[in-house]
Backbone as ProteinMPNN parsed JSONL, in Angstrom:
{"seq_chain_A": "XXXXXXXXXXXXXXXXXXXXXXXXXXXXXXXXXXXXXXXXXXXXXXXXXXXXXXXXXXXXXXXXXXXXXXXXXXXXXXXXXXXXXXXXXXXXXXXXXXXXXXXXXXXXXXXXXXXXXXXXXXXXXXXXXXXXXXXXXXXXXXXXXXXXXXXXXXXXXX", "coords_chain_A": {"N_chain_A": [[5.121, -11.701, 16.18], [3.175, -8.988, 15.73], [3.058, -6.098, 13.717], [1.159, -4.313, 13.94], [0.248, -2.721, 11.796], [-2.241, -1.859, 9.775], [-4.642, -2.342, 6.978], [-5.456, 0.331, 4.942], [-8.602, 1.956, 4.675], [-9.226, 2.993, 2.151], [-7.511, 1.392, 0.473], [-8.637, -1.141, 0.978], [-11.216, -0.711, -0.102], [-10.539, -0.199, -2.783], [-9.562, -2.655, -3.572], [-11.886, -4.248, -3.029], [-13.721, -3.115, -4.813], [-12.561, -3.9, -7.288], [-12.78, -6.598, -7.037], [-15.452, -7.012, -7.501], [-15.663, -6.49, -10.132], [-14.405, -8.7, -11.925], [-11.062, -9.257, -13.161], [-10.662, -6.634, -14.014], [-8.625, -5.13, -12.862], [-5.284, -4.594, -13.439], [-2.851, -4.255, -12.133], [-1.72, -3.514, -8.775], [0.052, -1.637, -6.462], [1.174, -1.767, -3.206], [1.985, -0.048, -0.079], [3.578, 0.665, 3.059], [2.641, 3.5, 4.785], [3.069, 6.548, 6.693], [6.534, 5.947, 5.802], [8.361, 7.091, 7.438], [7.302, 6.801, 9.976], [7.82, 4.06, 10.496], [10.402, 4.081, 10.834], [10.75, 5.436, 13.142], [10.668, 8.215, 13.036], [8.433, 9.677, 13.041], [5.266, 10.392, 14.488], [2.928, 9.568, 13.454], [0.346, 7.195, 12.735], [1.21, 4.276, 11.029], [-0.036, 2.87, 8.041], [-1.254, 0.444, 5.605], [-1.257, 1.371, 2.297], [-2.46, 2.249, -1.079], [-0.093, 2.613, -3.459], [0.213, 2.786, -6.252], [-1.96, 2.166, -9.011], [-3.108, 0.243, -11.74], [-5.336, -0.061, -14.159], [-6.925, -2.51, -16.197], [-6.664, -2.476, -19.656], [-8.702, -2.14, -22.639], [-11.0, -3.582, -22.038], [-12.491, -5.847, -19.678], [-12.568, -8.614, -20.165], [-10.987, -9.175, -22.211], [-8.037, -10.87, -23.356], [-4.627, -9.97, -23.083], [-1.943, -9.814, -25.54], [1.092, -11.68, -25.556], [3.429, -10.057, -25.705], [2.458, -7.583, -24.76], [1.692, -8.377, -22.174], [4.118, -9.011, -21.07], [5.388, -6.488, -21.162], [3.696, -5.073, -19.324], [4.135, -6.472, -17.073], [6.884, -5.93, -16.679], [6.632, -3.111, -16.302], [5.179, -3.082, -13.859], [7.066, -4.287, -12.151], [8.911, -2.301, -12.026], [8.165, -0.711, -9.88], [9.037, -2.123, -7.746], [11.636, -1.65, -6.054], [15.142, -2.385, -5.455], [16.053, -1.363, -3.028], [13.839, -1.135, -1.353], [10.699, -2.081, 0.19], [7.704, -3.553, -0.687], [4.28, -4.465, -1.405], [2.697, -6.097, -4.088], [0.058, -6.637, -6.345], [-0.791, -8.523, -9.078], [-2.326, -9.155, -12.098], [-1.945, -11.963, -13.758], [-2.153, -13.019, -17.108], [-2.441, -15.555, -19.259], [-1.701, -18.318, -21.54], [-1.452, -21.621, -21.662], [-1.831, -23.457, -23.584], [-4.283, -24.668, -22.902], [-6.306, -23.015, -23.159], [-7.187, -19.508, -22.487], [-6.13, -18.123, -19.374], [-6.496, -16.338, -16.203], [-4.95, -15.102, -13.447], [-4.696, -13.774, -10.188], [-1.838, -12.66, -8.538], [-0.015, -12.189, -5.52], [2.646, -10.316, -4.752], [5.206, -10.243, -2.448], [7.463, -8.194, -1.617], [10.797, -7.636, -0.63], [13.254, -5.885, -1.06], [16.774, -6.685, -1.539], [18.578, -4.697, -0.682], [17.104, -3.265, 1.116], [16.422, -1.668, 4.323], [16.995, -3.504, 7.423], [15.058, -2.972, 9.408], [12.889, -1.949, 7.831], [12.367, -4.32, 6.242], [11.615, -6.017, 8.339], [9.306, -4.799, 9.315], [7.573, -4.991, 7.03], [7.377, -7.749, 6.739], [6.139, -8.549, 9.172], [3.747, -7.359, 8.807], [2.391, -8.541, 6.816], [0.376, -10.34, 7.252], [-1.882, -8.749, 7.52], [-2.878, -8.593, 4.917], [-4.267, -10.825, 4.431], [-6.943, -11.151, 3.601], [-6.987, -10.547, 0.975], [-7.8, -12.122, -1.613], [-6.01, -14.259, -3.498], [-4.439, -16.209, -6.162], [-1.867, -17.048, -5.76], [1.006, -16.503, -3.738], [4.001, -14.787, -3.987], [7.302, -14.436, -2.881], [9.972, -12.119, -2.974], [13.255, -11.017, -3.258], [15.036, -10.286, -5.011], [15.273, -9.532, -8.482], [15.433, -11.839, -10.083], [13.86, -13.675, -8.777], [11.298, -13.119, -9.503], [10.567, -13.494, -12.037], [8.465, -13.466, -14.825], [7.731, -15.893, -16.429], [8.523, -17.866, -14.651], [6.872, -17.337, -12.45], [4.394, -17.752, -13.542], [4.696, -20.578, -14.129], [4.245, -21.59, -11.53], [1.594, -21.191, -10.958], [-1.747, -22.377, -10.207], [-3.19, -24.949, -12.334], [-5.818, -24.931, -13.046]], "CA_chain_A": [[4.902, -10.477, 16.611], [2.506, -8.303, 14.723], [3.525, -4.726, 13.718], [0.031, -3.485, 14.144], [-0.084, -1.988, 10.662], [-3.514, -2.319, 9.144], [-4.844, -1.909, 5.653], [-6.262, 1.499, 4.946], [-10.02, 1.837, 4.128], [-9.073, 3.26, 0.656], [-6.891, 0.231, -0.137], [-9.57, -2.22, 1.045], [-12.239, -0.348, -0.953], [-10.035, -0.33, -4.158], [-9.524, -4.122, -3.801], [-13.294, -4.871, -3.233], [-14.276, -2.687, -6.104], [-12.078, -4.634, -8.377], [-13.295, -7.943, -6.998], [-16.746, -6.948, -8.035], [-15.444, -6.56, -11.584], [-13.218, -9.519, -12.093], [-10.127, -8.975, -14.253], [-10.591, -5.192, -14.333], [-7.406, -4.586, -12.277], [-4.079, -5.153, -13.997], [-1.952, -4.36, -10.997], [-1.855, -2.512, -7.728], [1.246, -1.663, -5.564], [0.765, -1.267, -1.801], [3.137, 0.292, 0.75], [3.319, 1.194, 4.402], [2.941, 4.912, 4.882], [4.365, 6.973, 6.261], [7.64, 5.189, 6.074], [9.129, 7.781, 8.6], [6.782, 6.219, 11.177], [8.41, 2.765, 10.676], [11.71, 4.346, 11.268], [10.708, 6.128, 14.361], [10.771, 9.633, 12.81], [7.135, 10.316, 12.883], [4.301, 9.854, 15.471], [1.773, 9.17, 12.725], [0.138, 5.804, 12.701], [1.381, 3.823, 9.668], [-1.005, 1.908, 7.52], [-0.988, -0.057, 4.232], [-1.975, 2.249, 1.328], [-2.163, 2.068, -2.407], [0.948, 3.535, -3.989], [-0.188, 3.08, -7.607], [-2.817, 1.176, -9.545], [-3.223, 0.217, -13.128], [-6.554, -0.767, -14.66], [-6.79, -3.345, -17.434], [-7.069, -1.731, -20.907], [-9.27, -2.996, -23.682], [-12.092, -4.443, -21.557], [-12.093, -6.733, -18.608], [-12.455, -9.976, -20.511], [-10.03, -9.391, -23.436], [-6.736, -11.206, -22.863], [-3.64, -9.223, -23.843], [-1.0, -10.756, -26.155], [2.327, -11.96, -24.764], [4.307, -8.877, -25.65], [1.85, -6.584, -23.922], [1.721, -8.896, -20.897], [5.628, -8.879, -20.67], [5.621, -5.077, -20.912], [2.971, -4.738, -18.147], [4.891, -7.043, -15.858], [8.087, -5.084, -16.488], [6.198, -1.761, -15.711], [4.887, -3.406, -12.533], [8.261, -4.644, -11.42], [9.697, -1.024, -11.818], [7.788, -0.202, -8.57], [9.682, -2.924, -6.702], [13.059, -1.327, -5.975], [16.068, -3.211, -4.71], [16.292, -0.81, -1.689], [12.693, -0.904, -0.6], [9.803, -3.152, 0.396], [6.382, -3.263, -1.265], [3.392, -5.622, -1.853], [2.118, -5.869, -5.393], [-0.969, -7.597, -6.85], [-0.633, -8.439, -10.58], [-3.109, -10.076, -12.901], [-1.269, -12.717, -14.832], [-2.919, -13.523, -18.184], [-1.508, -16.536, -19.963], [-2.284, -19.472, -22.189], [-0.498, -22.781, -21.725], [-2.418, -24.519, -24.432], [-5.617, -25.163, -22.432], [-7.274, -21.902, -23.175], [-6.691, -18.349, -21.725], [-6.258, -18.112, -17.842], [-6.135, -15.103, -15.574], [-4.89, -15.266, -12.031], [-4.161, -12.748, -9.385], [-0.673, -12.968, -7.761], [0.52, -11.248, -4.583], [4.161, -10.29, -4.599], [5.721, -9.717, -1.171], [8.89, -7.771, -2.105], [11.705, -7.052, 0.293], [14.496, -5.768, -1.866], [17.897, -7.122, -0.85], [19.201, -3.555, -0.094], [16.208, -2.488, 2.087], [16.993, -1.73, 5.663], [16.46, -4.556, 8.16], [13.841, -2.375, 9.994], [11.839, -1.898, 6.832], [12.021, -5.685, 5.993], [10.856, -6.639, 9.506], [7.925, -4.187, 9.315], [6.77, -5.491, 6.036], [7.237, -9.142, 7.044], [5.259, -8.728, 10.217], [2.56, -6.751, 8.472], [1.857, -9.346, 5.65], [-0.89, -10.944, 7.726], [-3.023, -7.848, 7.275], [-3.381, -8.731, 3.602], [-4.797, -12.229, 4.235], [-8.261, -11.076, 3.004], [-6.845, -10.298, -0.437], [-7.937, -13.418, -2.179], [-5.199, -14.378, -4.703], [-4.096, -17.611, -6.459], [-0.464, -17.451, -5.334], [1.896, -15.384, -3.153], [5.459, -14.966, -4.368], [8.146, -13.621, -2.057], [11.053, -11.89, -3.672], [14.287, -10.034, -2.762], [15.873, -10.047, -6.169], [14.427, -9.682, -9.738], [15.521, -13.214, -10.569], [12.936, -14.499, -8.207], [9.986, -12.637, -9.873], [10.568, -13.581, -13.535], [7.092, -13.734, -15.21], [7.565, -17.212, -16.76], [8.663, -18.687, -13.339], [5.65, -17.159, -11.665], [3.232, -18.477, -14.283], [4.854, -21.912, -13.879], [3.879, -21.935, -10.222], [0.181, -21.034, -10.797], [-2.598, -23.627, -10.416], [-3.511, -25.254, -13.681], [-7.251, -24.968, -13.291]], "C_chain_A": [[4.336, -9.603, 15.553], [2.922, -6.796, 14.852], [2.332, -3.827, 14.008], [-0.391, -2.632, 13.029], [-1.231, -2.661, 10.036], [-3.594, -1.802, 7.783], [-5.783, -0.707, 5.726], [-7.628, 1.213, 4.375], [-9.927, 2.044, 2.594], [-8.513, 2.031, -0.041], [-7.875, -0.946, -0.139], [-10.739, -1.983, 0.068], [-11.808, -0.513, -2.446], [-10.081, -1.84, -4.448], [-10.92, -4.66, -3.964], [-14.009, -4.46, -4.375], [-13.841, -3.549, -7.252], [-12.437, -6.151, -8.311], [-14.695, -8.029, -7.547], [-16.701, -6.976, -9.501], [-14.242, -7.367, -11.936], [-12.409, -9.134, -13.272], [-10.138, -7.529, -14.706], [-9.325, -4.45, -13.901], [-6.248, -5.332, -12.92], [-3.044, -5.295, -12.869], [-2.188, -3.291, -10.015], [-0.628, -2.699, -6.792], [0.822, -1.032, -4.254], [2.085, -1.068, -0.98], [2.687, 0.645, 2.12], [3.656, 2.618, 4.435], [2.475, 5.498, 6.206], [5.433, 6.146, 6.661], [8.425, 5.741, 7.261], [8.583, 7.196, 9.917], [7.441, 4.838, 11.556], [9.904, 3.011, 11.205], [11.934, 5.218, 12.513], [10.88, 7.587, 14.283], [9.485, 10.31, 12.673], [6.18, 9.545, 13.967], [2.991, 9.449, 14.737], [1.613, 7.66, 12.75], [0.278, 5.178, 11.266], [0.223, 2.838, 9.252], [-0.647, 1.508, 6.062], [-1.881, 0.72, 3.315], [-1.621, 1.87, -0.076], [-1.087, 3.067, -2.927], [0.57, 3.924, -5.489], [-1.15, 1.917, -7.987], [-2.917, 1.3, -11.029], [-4.463, -0.607, -13.535], [-6.304, -1.453, -16.008], [-7.36, -2.473, -18.533], [-7.742, -2.762, -21.778], [-10.433, -3.882, -23.212], [-11.7, -5.49, -20.619], [-11.951, -8.127, -19.066], [-11.577, -10.298, -21.734], [-8.603, -9.671, -22.873], [-5.671, -10.48, -23.747], [-2.639, -10.24, -24.516], [0.276, -10.801, -25.327], [3.233, -10.749, -24.698], [3.801, -7.791, -24.738], [1.875, -7.12, -22.454], [3.192, -8.707, -20.261], [5.864, -7.438, -20.304], [4.91, -4.595, -19.609], [3.662, -5.346, -16.954], [6.201, -6.344, -15.588], [7.737, -3.709, -15.891], [5.843, -2.033, -14.209], [6.143, -3.534, -11.648], [9.121, -3.355, -11.19], [9.345, -0.398, -10.492], [8.461, -0.942, -7.418], [11.199, -2.634, -6.824], [13.871, -2.204, -5.134], [16.329, -2.7, -3.253], [14.984, -0.503, -0.923], [11.754, -2.203, -0.434], [8.433, -2.75, -0.143], [5.566, -4.626, -1.348], [2.816, -5.158, -3.195], [1.061, -6.96, -5.717], [-0.952, -7.449, -8.296], [-1.53, -9.581, -11.143], [-2.346, -10.719, -13.942], [-2.211, -13.291, -15.798], [-2.0, -14.346, -18.977], [-2.33, -17.552, -20.615], [-1.25, -20.454, -22.347], [-0.965, -23.853, -22.623], [-3.752, -25.075, -24.071], [-6.632, -24.024, -22.404], [-6.669, -20.792, -22.232], [-7.092, -18.466, -20.12], [-5.868, -16.698, -17.434], [-6.157, -15.36, -14.038], [-4.214, -14.169, -11.384], [-2.948, -13.311, -8.465], [-0.224, -11.918, -6.848], [2.038, -11.4, -4.488], [4.479, -9.609, -3.267], [7.218, -9.443, -1.362], [9.582, -7.142, -0.879], [13.152, -7.011, -0.453], [15.731, -6.021, -0.976], [18.696, -5.901, -0.17], [18.362, -2.696, 0.875], [16.714, -2.58, 3.547], [16.377, -2.878, 6.424], [15.109, -4.146, 8.904], [12.651, -2.446, 9.047], [11.345, -3.331, 6.501], [11.227, -6.337, 7.112], [9.407, -6.085, 9.618], [7.046, -4.739, 8.248], [6.384, -6.994, 6.296], [6.159, -9.318, 8.115], [3.91, -8.133, 9.939], [1.767, -7.576, 7.333], [0.532, -9.967, 6.016], [-2.088, -10.032, 7.499], [-3.615, -8.003, 5.896], [-4.002, -10.018, 3.303], [-6.128, -12.213, 3.531], [-8.18, -10.785, 1.491], [-6.729, -11.671, -1.077], [-7.161, -13.513, -3.494], [-4.805, -15.836, -4.911], [-2.772, -18.04, -5.979], [0.175, -16.22, -4.636], [3.311, -15.821, -3.47], [6.214, -14.025, -3.394], [9.411, -13.453, -2.831], [11.946, -10.795, -2.97], [15.234, -9.626, -3.912], [14.986, -10.284, -7.421], [14.475, -11.117, -10.339], [14.463, -14.119, -9.925], [11.474, -14.136, -8.58], [9.91, -12.61, -11.403], [9.144, -14.138, -13.938], [6.888, -15.223, -15.564], [7.627, -18.145, -15.603], [7.438, -18.536, -12.568], [4.508, -17.96, -12.181], [3.399, -20.032, -14.068], [4.281, -22.443, -12.505], [2.369, -21.804, -9.981], [-0.563, -22.304, -10.975], [-3.037, -23.763, -11.816], [-4.978, -25.257, -14.023], [-7.86, -23.595, -13.399]], "O_chain_A": [[4.972, -9.464, 14.509], [3.109, -6.299, 15.962], [2.526, -2.648, 14.304], [-1.318, -1.841, 13.21], [-1.224, -3.866, 9.788], [-2.798, -0.955, 7.378], [-6.769, -0.715, 6.464], [-7.766, 0.25, 3.62], [-10.536, 1.282, 1.843], [-9.031, 1.662, -1.095], [-7.957, -1.676, -1.127], [-11.219, -2.94, -0.539], [-12.622, -0.922, -3.273], [-10.599, -2.243, -5.489], [-11.182, -5.429, -4.888], [-14.81, -5.207, -4.936], [-14.652, -3.9, -8.108], [-12.412, -6.869, -9.311], [-15.08, -9.093, -8.033], [-17.652, -7.462, -10.113], [-13.174, -6.821, -12.216], [-12.958, -8.723, -14.295], [-9.612, -7.259, -15.786], [-8.971, -3.386, -14.408], [-6.233, -6.563, -12.942], [-2.444, -6.357, -12.699], [-2.782, -2.261, -10.334], [-0.329, -3.823, -6.389], [0.221, 0.041, -4.193], [3.086, -1.767, -1.146], [1.502, 0.905, 2.33], [4.796, 2.993, 4.162], [1.537, 4.962, 6.796], [5.381, 5.607, 7.766], [9.067, 4.993, 7.998], [9.333, 7.104, 10.889], [7.592, 4.505, 12.731], [10.483, 2.191, 11.917], [13.034, 5.644, 12.867], [11.199, 8.22, 15.289], [9.438, 11.453, 12.218], [6.299, 8.353, 14.252], [2.041, 9.023, 15.394], [2.599, 6.923, 12.782], [-0.495, 5.546, 10.381], [-0.352, 2.119, 10.069], [0.158, 2.166, 5.402], [-3.099, 0.751, 3.491], [-0.591, 1.231, -0.293], [-1.261, 4.278, -2.79], [0.593, 5.081, -5.909], [-1.144, 0.853, -7.368], [-2.815, 2.414, -11.544], [-4.534, -1.794, -13.217], [-5.532, -0.966, -16.834], [-8.391, -1.822, -18.369], [-7.485, -3.965, -21.736], [-10.811, -4.825, -23.907], [-10.597, -6.019, -20.756], [-11.228, -8.864, -18.396], [-11.445, -11.431, -22.198], [-8.046, -8.906, -22.085], [-5.806, -10.395, -24.968], [-2.534, -11.384, -24.076], [0.458, -9.956, -24.45], [3.765, -10.471, -23.624], [4.573, -7.148, -24.028], [2.077, -6.306, -21.552], [3.37, -8.31, -19.11], [6.464, -7.154, -19.268], [5.479, -3.788, -18.874], [3.737, -4.711, -15.902], [6.601, -6.174, -14.436], [8.483, -3.201, -15.054], [6.217, -1.216, -13.367], [6.235, -2.961, -10.563], [9.95, -3.321, -10.279], [10.138, 0.392, -9.982], [8.468, -0.476, -6.278], [11.92, -3.28, -7.585], [13.361, -2.749, -4.155], [16.753, -3.458, -2.381], [14.992, 0.278, 0.029], [12.104, -3.275, -0.926], [8.082, -1.578, -0.009], [6.127, -5.722, -1.356], [2.5, -3.984, -3.388], [1.249, -8.117, -5.34], [-1.088, -6.324, -8.776], [-1.48, -10.738, -10.727], [-2.085, -10.098, -14.972], [-3.079, -14.049, -15.363], [-0.905, -13.917, -19.339], [-3.519, -17.686, -20.325], [-0.264, -20.238, -23.052], [-0.581, -25.015, -22.488], [-4.321, -25.867, -24.822], [-7.655, -24.077, -21.722], [-5.83, -21.047, -21.368], [-8.197, -18.842, -19.728], [-5.112, -15.982, -18.092], [-7.162, -15.752, -13.444], [-3.243, -13.634, -11.919], [-3.103, -14.302, -7.751], [-0.04, -10.788, -7.301], [2.586, -12.461, -4.189], [4.033, -8.487, -3.025], [8.073, -10.325, -1.278], [9.043, -6.263, -0.207], [13.987, -7.915, -0.425], [15.746, -5.629, 0.191], [19.401, -6.118, 0.816], [18.769, -1.642, 1.363], [17.387, -3.548, 3.899], [15.247, -3.233, 6.086], [14.172, -4.942, 8.975], [11.572, -2.925, 9.396], [10.141, -3.587, 6.467], [10.295, -7.104, 6.872], [8.459, -6.794, 9.958], [5.86, -4.955, 8.498], [5.243, -7.411, 6.096], [5.313, -10.198, 7.956], [2.982, -8.345, 10.72], [0.622, -7.262, 7.007], [-0.346, -10.104, 5.165], [-3.202, -10.518, 7.305], [-4.756, -7.592, 5.685], [-4.266, -10.351, 2.147], [-6.452, -13.209, 2.884], [-9.206, -10.781, 0.81], [-5.664, -12.288, -1.069], [-7.575, -12.933, -4.498], [-4.827, -16.624, -3.965], [-2.523, -19.232, -5.796], [-0.126, -15.07, -4.954], [3.743, -16.957, -3.276], [5.75, -12.913, -3.141], [9.95, -14.442, -3.33], [11.5, -9.886, -2.271], [16.091, -8.753, -3.773], [14.082, -11.119, -7.408], [13.552, -11.499, -11.058], [14.182, -15.201, -10.441], [10.532, -14.74, -8.066], [9.231, -11.756, -11.973], [8.716, -15.17, -13.42], [5.937, -15.808, -15.045], [6.877, -19.12, -15.548], [6.946, -19.531, -12.035], [3.795, -18.685, -11.488], [2.406, -20.728, -13.855], [3.896, -23.607, -12.392], [1.88, -22.239, -8.939], [-0.166, -23.195, -11.726], [-3.252, -22.744, -12.473], [-5.356, -25.551, -15.157], [-9.067, -23.47, -13.606]]}, "name": "protein", "num_of_chains": 1, "seq": "XXXXXXXXXXXXXXXXXXXXXXXXXXXXXXXXXXXXXXXXXXXXXXXXXXXXXXXXXXXXXXXXXXXXXXXXXXXXXXXXXXXXXXXXXXXXXXXXXXXXXXXXXXXXXXXXXXXXXXXXXXXXXXXXXXXXXXXXXXXXXXXXXXXXXXXXXXXXXX"}
């Protein structure tokens, strides 16, 4: 069953702009707005919108050091609250001894304390993001499921 929630034009444009400049986007957090419509308290048509965006600092091809990467990931995770649902796209930059790599990961977050209705709405709307070309999709309900090192271990090695 599809929720009928589509991606806003602004969110699609933001994603396409950053696909034209690879590795310029550090992260983007997406949400369904207005949330009141999901809860039956508004007659507005909900859509997937950009909640926040962070551009990569220091040029698009410069890889950040490990401390900076960890700090950026922690900042990104601060938007994924235990009582809400969100999608996030994060550019993981890492080096496992074969040279620097950069891969986009989609986080499908349903915090364990989010309402069942919110979780169902986000789960049924995930298909709308299929055109967002990413290396990996991670589903999480708890912060233990989105630890940076564990996510990197799941990324393709090429």
